[in-house]
Steps between C-alpha positions, in 0.01 A plus 500: 500500500194573714572879471525460123165317485339776702631757257374300208160461645475871581574575133208296365222714344131435431359218289469520110432269205735274299718190561833409667789594277870601528678677780433825690185709484295711746266213582722211586552158658833380644650153463783397730690202634597183309404636151711562198366850433417670829380854491210734444242429223210689357158401626174537309147398576443135414855388574522168689746323724629280215584818306732604781654153516579509124641854527725424797599151376483302825814304551524127540660578838181676620283348777142565386339370814654781700453770233323807621253743338528833676202726433454866574129459581594262782737747671248698698306199637827340604612823666177483709563129572852571626378786713229274644749226589726752675199632690403145606854419610527817706149458650590137596836608637324747734253227595785262581665770714177546689490124557861511622596256226855618417583212274195549282562878493857438383376265222248757378761774502732279295221441253425869485864573412490234229176639346629851501780386265264330256447699172157558363549315171161511323535128438183319382448129437527429130601216268840589362628175358571580129359165386179536705454849359438341156163397646260797439320465836829543686639784289364800692511859383786723601451836671709808445783504747513121552833348580586131443790358693640158412739368772732208487409192705590525871594200714326569829182503701442780755327465835383825660266638765462354850833321499808526723680655203418526128640201302620453148516127437635295215224378276464121485215356291487193728419710808144577621367817669550349846865426424572865418314610820714265711811672367374842607395504866173683569451778749305409812225734380460326158170357384534123535202431267603628163739704284474695180675365189584768248607351169752685282226607264328682783212255561435448872326229703457425870609146580418309819800357694343365822421135544128570475515707180831407328499554126746424221654794315725493195777755539674641195855626522487867598190462716444685826353337806349761733455367856208709655488649844246312722171694446413444870805709596399796278294809585124457423533825306772371264455130439524527123872529528592152369272512190628846412859402558468212266335712236789748527762231467332382189578831329877439540699310240829325456798650312692178445537390864446836671164672547376844427527616860 
């Protein structure tokens, strides 16, 4: 599917005038996932997100909160972001080696292997709930080459980063952030002061978890909790690692219980 999307994006031509109509033309958008009419549709200037929703006929089985807008114009910046994260991981791994910190080095190498497998998706934060798109202020313009993916609802929360091992945990609306963190033991090099919560729509916030700064956070099903590496353990030359890692994770999206990596 990812290879197909890459081919579709590569086929998209330059922008022209008009409106979204029936299937297949040189300047296209693509609608995929839990929709009744998936496929490639003609794009014209002035077409909006709701036009795509109507064309693809989003199914009642779709999970709008986790829907993803994949945009060609976001690909290059996200390629740079991924390259930057890989550089920061490698620089910090060398730093850990120089400090004779084998456990931290092993963690950073594991994270590097994980990041290498992540696709550059072009995902941008957008309102994709069909009912919300009836509100003009939320109904953004489409760009040529846009892809809309509507997954089915997953049933898990994921905990990644400075943990003993990545965790995929059953979602329970009665549980709080700290309850999920207890189920996924942290690495000794984890930041004990805060984590990043990445909601299924791609919005991200840093949340305090220590006694002195503890904050409440509402977790939606399909969310990712990124446990940062302790900044004090990182190289002074590459301490933006955690922010950049969270930003990269926010570009991933669920495909009905599995993620785009």
